[in-house]
C-alpha positions as CSV (number, residue, x, y, z in Angstrom):
1,M,-8.0,23.8,2.3
2,L,-7.1,25.6,5.5
3,T,-6.4,23.5,8.7
4,P,-8.1,24.4,12.0
5,D,-4.7,25.6,13.2
6,E,-4.3,28.0,10.3
7,I,-7.8,29.3,10.8
8,A,-7.0,30.0,14.5
9,E,-3.8,31.8,13.5
10,I,-5.6,33.9,10.9
11,N,-8.4,34.7,13.4
12,L,-5.8,35.8,15.9
13,L,-3.9,38.0,13.4
14,C,-7.3,39.6,12.5
15,Q,-7.7,40.8,16.1
16,F,-4.7,43.1,16.0
17,N,-5.4,46.8,15.6
18,L,-3.4,47.8,12.5
19,A,-4.1,51.5,13.2
20,N,-2.0,51.4,16.4
21,S,1.2,49.4,16.3
22,K,1.7,50.0,20.1
23,E,-1.5,48.1,20.8
24,G,-0.8,44.4,21.3
25,L,-2.8,41.3,22.4
26,K,-2.5,39.4,25.7
27,I,-3.9,35.8,25.6
28,H,-4.7,34.7,29.1
29,Q,-3.9,31.0,29.2
30,H,-6.2,30.3,32.2
31,D,-9.4,31.5,30.5
32,A,-8.7,31.7,26.7
33,D,-9.8,29.0,24.3
34,P,-7.0,26.4,24.0
35,A,-6.9,26.8,20.2
36,T,-6.2,30.5,20.6
37,V,-3.5,29.9,23.2
38,A,-1.9,27.3,20.8
39,A,-2.2,29.7,17.8
40,A,-0.4,32.5,19.7
41,E,2.4,30.1,20.6
42,R,2.7,29.0,16.9
43,L,2.7,32.7,15.7
44,F,5.5,33.4,18.2
45,R,7.6,30.4,17.0
46,Q,7.1,31.6,13.4
47,G,8.3,35.1,14.4
48,L,5.0,36.9,13.8
49,V,4.4,38.1,17.4
50,T,6.8,39.1,20.1
51,Q,5.5,36.9,23.0
52,Q,4.2,33.4,23.4
53,D,1.0,34.9,24.7
54,G,0.5,37.4,22.0
55,G,2.4,40.6,22.5
56,Y,3.0,42.9,19.5
57,L,3.3,42.1,15.8
58,T,6.8,41.8,14.4
59,S,7.3,43.3,10.9
60,L,6.6,39.9,9.4
61,G,3.5,39.7,11.6
62,L,2.3,43.1,10.5
63,D,2.5,42.0,6.9
64,A,0.6,38.8,7.7
65,A,-2.1,40.7,9.7
66,E,-2.5,43.2,6.9
67,H,-3.0,40.5,4.4
68,S,-5.4,38.5,6.7
69,Q,-7.5,41.6,7.4
70,A,-7.6,42.7,3.8
71,L,-8.8,39.2,2.7
72,L,-11.6,39.4,5.3
73,T,-12.6,42.8,4.0
74,I,-12.8,41.5,0.5
75,L,-14.7,38.4,1.4
76,R,-17.2,40.3,3.6
77,A,-17.8,43.1,1.0
78,D,-21.3,43.4,-0.4
79,P,-21.1,42.2,-4.0
80,A,-23.8,44.7,-5.1
């Protein structure tokens, strides 16, 4: 089972625009959800994003974001 921290990290990875690698994310600590701020910091420590407050995906982060977004696409597909 996924932990709340892992869910927050996956949610953050799913916010990246995979069509434009020069488009990153900026998490504003003063008004962002604390779980999102913490998720960004963990992704940074794991080497998936370039900054503690988001930034850009690293090559490992791009792989993780692609897999995360692909999984959501599969799960959200109409089974008909």
